[in-house]
N, C-alpha and C positions, 0 to 999 in steps of 0.2 A: 670223278673217279671219288666222290663221297658216297659213304655208307648209304641206300638206299632205306629210309628211314619210314617210307608210307606204305599202308597196307596194298599188297598186289590186286591188282583187279583184271578179268580179263578182256579182252579186246569187244569192243563194237560190232565188229565184224569176223567172219568167222574165216577162213585161213583158203577155203575152196572160193569165198565167194572174191577175195581177193585175187585168186587167181582167175577167175573166170570174167571178171573187172578189166584186170590186165590183158586179156586176150581179147574181150571188145572194143578196146582203147585202140589197139594194135588192126583190128578189120579196118575201123573206122578210120582212120590214116591212111589204108590203101597198101600197107608196108609189103614185105615177103615175107612174114608170120604165118604158119598153119598149126591148126592143132589138130593132132591126132589122139582118138579116145580106142580105147578097147571095151568098150558098151560100158563105160561109166561115166556117162554124161553129167545123169542127174546127180550120181555121188559128189561129184567136181562144180555142180550149176553149171553147166556149159549144154545143157540143153535147148534155155534160151538161146544161147547165143548160137547154136548151131541154124536155130530156127532161123535168125535174123541173119546170117550170113553161112550158108549151106557149103557157098563152096571156098569156104576156110575152115572150116573143122570137118573131121573126117571119121566116121565112126568104125574101126577094122574090126569090131566082134570083138569075141574072146578068143583072142589070134593074137597073144601080145607080139611073140617073137616075129610074126609077118608084121603085124605093126609099126614095129624096129626097123625090119629092111625096108618099109617103105617107107620111113623117115630118112632114114640113111638115102634111098634114091631119089628123095626129094632134094635133098640138101645138095644131091650132084644138081639141080636143075638152077641153082640159088636161090631157093625158101629156105626159112629159118624154120625149121619141124620144130614143135613143143609136143612131145609125148607126155601124156597120162597114164597111169594105172596104178593100183596100191604098192606098196615097198616090194612084198613078197612076187608079188608077177615081174614087178622093173627089178629085178633080180637075180632070183633065181631059175624063173621059168623063162629067161629069154638070156641068160646069159653069153648061150655059144653067138647069139646075135647082136648081143653088146659088144664083144670080142671082136668078129671078123666084118660083121658089117660098118660097127660105128669105131670102136679103138683103132684098130688094127689097119683102116682106110681112112683113119684121122677124118671123120664126119662132121659137120658140122649140125648136133642133137644136141637136144636140152631133154633130157627125163626129168620128169616130176613126178617124184615117188610118194603117195600119198600112206596116210593111215601107219601112221610109222610107228612100229613098236605095240605099247599096251592101246594104243588111241585106238585100235583096231575092235575094240572092246569085242562087243557082241557077235563079232564075224570071227571070234576063237583061235584057236590055234594052229590052221591050216592059213590063216591070213594074217596072221600076226610073228611079222618077221623080225628077228633079232640080228638075224647073220646079215641083212643085205649091204651094209654102209660097209663090213667087211670085204663082203665079194665084188665089191666095185672096185672098191681102194687100190684093191691087186690088179688093175690093166692099168696098162703104161701111160696113157695120156688123160687119164679121167680127173676130173676136178669133183670132190665129191664135197657138199656142201649139207648142215641141216638148219631149217630154220627155225627162228627161235618165236619169233611174234609178226604180226602184221605190217609194220612198218618196214620189219628188215625185206619182208616176201617179194613185198612191192618195187623197192629198190633193188632187190636183186634181180627180178626180173625184167626189171627196165634195162639195168646192164646186160642180161645175157640177150636181150634184142642184135645187139650191135658185136658183140664178143664173137671170136672165132674159137671152135671145138667145142668137146668132149664135155658137158656139163652135166652132172646128176645130183638133183637137190631133193632130200627128203623134208616131210611136210606132216603134219598133223591135217585134219581139215575141216575140225571143228574149230571154234575159239583156242589161242593161247593167252595166256597170260602176257598182260600190256610191259614191257620192258622198257621198248625207247620210244621217246618223245617223236611225235611226227616231225618228217626232215631228217631225222640222223641219217647219214649215208653209212656203205659200207664196202671196202678193200676186201676185194676176195684173196683169202689166204694170211691175212691179218689176225687174229683176234683181238675183241673187245675187251678192255679190262673196265669191269663195272664198277667196282670199286677197290682201293687200294688198301694194302695190308701189309704185316710186316711177319707174322705168324706162323701161317699157313695159306696154301692159294687153292682156288677148289674152281678148277678146268671142267666146264659144263657145256652141254649144247643141247639144244631142241626145247623140250619140254622141264628137263633137269637143269634149265637156267635160274627158270624160277624157284626150284626147291634150295638151288645151291643159296640164291639171295637170303631164302629165309633160312639156312643153316647160318647163314654169315651172321643173320641178326641174333639168332641164338646163342652162336658162341662169342659174341660181345657180350651179351648178358653176363657170360663166364669170364669175361676179362680179358678174352683174344679177339686180335685184330685179323681177321681173315680177307686175301684178296680173294675177288670172285673174276674171270676171265671167261669169257662169252668164246668157245672157239667153234666158232659154226663151220671154217671148214676145216674138215678132217683132212683133205687132202688138194693140195699142199698144203701139211701142217704148218702154223710160223712158230718155227726151230725158235729162232731172238726170243721171240715174246716167251714159251716156256724157259728156256734156259736163264733169261735175266730174271724170274721170279722162283726159280731154285734156287740160284746161287740167295737172291734178296729174302725169300722166309724158311728155305732148306725145308720144307713139307709139301707135298702134292698130295689132292684127293680129286680123282679124276668122276666124275658124277654124266653116268648116260643109260637112255633111254633104248639098250640093245646091251648084247652081248658084250661081258669084258673082253674076249677076246676078238682081235681083229677088227677094235672099233676107235675109240676114243682114248681107252685105256690104255691098249695097244701101242697107240702111234706117237702117246706122248710118255709110254715105257720107253719107248725106242730111241726117243730124240733124248732121253735123261741118260739113259745108260749110255750111249755115245757123247755126250757133250756134257755132264755135267752130272750123275749120279747123284741122286737123292731117294729118302725113304717118299715110300706113296703108297695110295691104298687108289681100290679102285671099286666104285660103287656101280653097279650094272648088274645084268643077268646072268646068273652064275648057271650054265650046264643044264638047263631047262628050257622047255617048248612053251608055248601059249594059252590060252583058256579062254574061257567066256567069261564075263564079268563087267561089273561098270570099272572105269579108269580109275576111281577113289582105291576100288577093292585089291585091281591089279596090281597100280602103285606098291600096294603094302604089301602085297603079297610076293613080289618080286624085289620088295627094298628098296626100291625107289623113291625113296621121302625123303624129306629136311633131316629128318629124326636119324635116319640111317646115315648120313655123309655127316652131321655132328657125331654119332658113335665112332665113325673112321675117324675123324680127323681129331675127335680126342685121345685116340689109340696112338695117336704121334705125339702129342701135347704134352699126357701127361706122362 
């Protein structure tokens, strides 16, 4: 929990290759895992895996709702289905199937939702989902997570092979900033304290974890010690850790590559309102749709930067 002083660097491996590698490993073991794609195999590096394991990878075409139904049916036969598509399609396009075929039936299905938020870049506004985690966290049995880096993604994927239930995992496809050392393990439903502090708490997930760490370093230069928490599980959220740091620091800033409505900011605000009210600010997308652009441009455009986090933190500190 000591402050991270070294410059953050990108992972050596893309997140999509972590996923494809994990699926390949499971197929080589000959277990019950089966992968379903909605015509995005090359986007998720699964095309080569399908060539080698044609019986374990199903391309359902651009019919996401049907793919979810097929996954639910396969789960009834004892298979462990992993479904991948982009976040926009893995949430709003097939929400009724997520409810009826998966959550309501308590099906054993994992949905891997890629191209999270602004990481959809040149796919533009139709594919740039800022509401997806909010949609899925409203389901009664869903477990909703967002991946931070390759180390986390590997560990979570390995856990999901043997767990039972409906898991919805949000990720980017390309390289993430490397936050965790190899071998780090994670407990679903528990946040990770990346550094301690007593002046303010920055709670982030996904690509915003790196921005929160950068912001904490900038705040340290101004004499403020910021705690940084990676709240990679949005639901069930780690209420105990939020309350602990609300009591300790008295101020909270949430940071998400998602709408501030019904995502991380809302979830943290709910905990604070019910258990320990504290001043807070929400850094995220505010009442806007996506657009075409580079990731750096989009992060500036939507205020998803370390500087925005610093500004919001200082509004509570000064």
